[in-house]
C-alpha positions as protocol buffer text, in pm:
chain_id: "A"
residue {
  index: 1
  type: UNK
  ca { x: 0 y: 0 z: 0 }
}
residue {
  index: 2
  type: UNK
  ca { x: 128 y: 348 z: -82 }
}
residue {
  index: 3
  type: UNK
  ca { x: 186 y: 587 z: 205 }
}
residue {
  index: 4
  type: UNK
  ca { x: -6 y: 902 z: 285 }
}
residue {
  index: 5
  type: UNK
  ca { x: 303 y: 1106 z: 189 }
}
residue {
  index: 6
  type: UNK
  ca { x: 328 y: 931 z: -149 }
}
residue {
  index: 7
  type: UNK
  ca { x: -41 y: 1000 z: -217 }
}
residue {
  index: 8
  type: UNK
  ca { x: 6 y: 1368 z: -133 }
}
residue {
  index: 9
  type: UNK
  ca { x: 304 y: 1397 z: -368 }
}
residue {
  index: 10
  type: UNK
  ca { x: 117 y: 1218 z: -647 }
}
residue {
  index: 11
  type: UNK
  ca { x: -183 y: 1450 z: -604 }
}
residue {
  index: 12
  type: UNK
  ca { x: 38 y: 1760 z: -599 }
}
residue {
  index: 13
  type: UNK
  ca { x: 195 y: 1647 z: -927 }
}
residue {
  index: 14
  type: UNK
  ca { x: -145 y: 1716 z: -1090 }
}
residue {
  index: 15
  type: UNK
  ca { x: -140 y: 2077 z: -963 }
}
residue {
  index: 16
  type: UNK
  ca { x: 205 y: 2186 z: -838 }
}
residue {
  index: 17
  type: UNK
  ca { x: 86 y: 2532 z: -729 }
}
residue {
  index: 18
  type: UNK
  ca { x: -174 y: 2389 z: -490 }
}
residue {
  index: 19
  type: UNK
  ca { x: -135 y: 2292 z: -125 }
}
residue {
  index: 20
  type: UNK
  ca { x: -275 y: 1985 z: 48 }
}
residue {
  index: 21
  type: UNK
  ca { x: -568 y: 2077 z: 273 }
}
residue {
  index: 22
  type: UNK
  ca { x: -681 y: 1726 z: 366 }
}
residue {
  index: 23
  type: UNK
  ca { x: -612 y: 1355 z: 317 }
}
residue {
  index: 24
  type: UNK
  ca { x: -845 y: 1063 z: 393 }
}
residue {
  index: 25
  type: UNK
  ca { x: -812 y: 690 z: 330 }
}
residue {
  index: 26
  type: UNK
  ca { x: -1143 y: 547 z: 213 }
}
residue {
  index: 27
  type: UNK
  ca { x: -1309 y: 314 z: -37 }
}
residue {
  index: 28
  type: UNK
  ca { x: -1448 y: 389 z: -382 }
}
residue {
  index: 29
  type: UNK
  ca { x: -1579 y: 129 z: -626 }
}
residue {
  index: 30
  type: UNK
  ca { x: -1425 y: -156 z: -426 }
}
residue {
  index: 31
  type: UNK
  ca { x: -1079 y: 3 z: -405 }
}
residue {
  index: 32
  type: UNK
  ca { x: -888 y: 158 z: -119 }
}
residue {
  index: 33
  type: UNK
  ca { x: -831 y: 517 z: -220 }
}
residue {
  index: 34
  type: UNK
  ca { x: -645 y: 811 z: -74 }
}
residue {
  index: 35
  type: UNK
  ca { x: -873 y: 1111 z: -119 }
}
residue {
  index: 36
  type: UNK
  ca { x: -653 y: 1420 z: -129 }
}
residue {
  index: 37
  type: UNK
  ca { x: -797 y: 1772 z: -115 }
}
residue {
  index: 38
  type: UNK
  ca { x: -590 y: 2040 z: -284 }
}
residue {
  index: 39
  type: UNK
  ca { x: -647 y: 2411 z: -234 }
}
residue {
  index: 40
  type: UNK
  ca { x: -536 y: 2686 z: -470 }
}
residue {
  index: 41
  type: UNK
  ca { x: -656 y: 3043 z: -514 }
}
residue {
  index: 42
  type: UNK
  ca { x: -962 y: 2988 z: -294 }
}
residue {
  index: 43
  type: UNK
  ca { x: -1078 y: 2674 z: -476 }
}
residue {
  index: 44
  type: UNK
  ca { x: -1073 y: 2313 z: -360 }
}
residue {
  index: 45
  type: UNK
  ca { x: -998 y: 2016 z: -584 }
}
residue {
  index: 46
  type: UNK
  ca { x: -1037 y: 1644 z: -505 }
}
residue {
  index: 47
  type: UNK
  ca { x: -775 y: 1397 z: -628 }
}
residue {
  index: 48
  type: UNK
  ca { x: -823 y: 1021 z: -576 }
}
residue {
  index: 49
  type: UNK
  ca { x: -504 y: 815 z: -555 }
}
residue {
  index: 50
  type: UNK
  ca { x: -519 y: 433 z: -566 }
}
residue {
  index: 51
  type: UNK
  ca { x: -384 y: 316 z: -228 }
}
residue {
  index: 52
  type: UNK
  ca { x: -243 y: -1 z: -384 }
}
residue {
  index: 53
  type: UNK
  ca { x: -67 y: 128 z: -693 }
}
residue {
  index: 54
  type: UNK
  ca { x: -33 y: 504 z: -637 }
}
residue {
  index: 55
  type: UNK
  ca { x: -207 y: 576 z: -968 }
}
residue {
  index: 56
  type: UNK
  ca { x: -425 y: 884 z: -1003 }
}
residue {
  index: 57
  type: UNK
  ca { x: -779 y: 752 z: -1043 }
}
residue {
  index: 58
  type: UNK
  ca { x: -963 y: 1079 z: -1062 }
}
residue {
  index: 59
  type: UNK
  ca { x: -875 y: 1446 z: -1047 }
}
residue {
  index: 60
  type: UNK
  ca { x: -1186 y: 1658 z: -1021 }
}
residue {
  index: 61
  type: UNK
  ca { x: -1174 y: 2009 z: -1159 }
}
residue {
  index: 62
  type: UNK
  ca { x: -1215 y: 2310 z: -942 }
}
residue {
  index: 63
  type: UNK
  ca { x: -1512 y: 2205 z: -731 }
}
residue {
  index: 64
  type: UNK
  ca { x: -1607 y: 2470 z: -482 }
}
residue {
  index: 65
  type: UNK
  ca { x: -1502 y: 2791 z: -316 }
}
residue {
  index: 66
  type: UNK
  ca { x: -1288 y: 2714 z: -11 }
}
residue {
  index: 67
  type: UNK
  ca { x: -1454 y: 2989 z: 195 }
}
């Protein structure tokens, strides 16, 4: 299983100017997934990282205002 730190680095690779605002290990579609929240310029973005392989499964666009 990939570490929390690895998942954060993988998520940040999708948006290097962002900062990590939250990380949670959960399940999606039968997989263990690190759900990483990135914040940049007042917006929050969700990035799902496969906890087994470290692959980016999903990187949602800018979702909501962080305020």
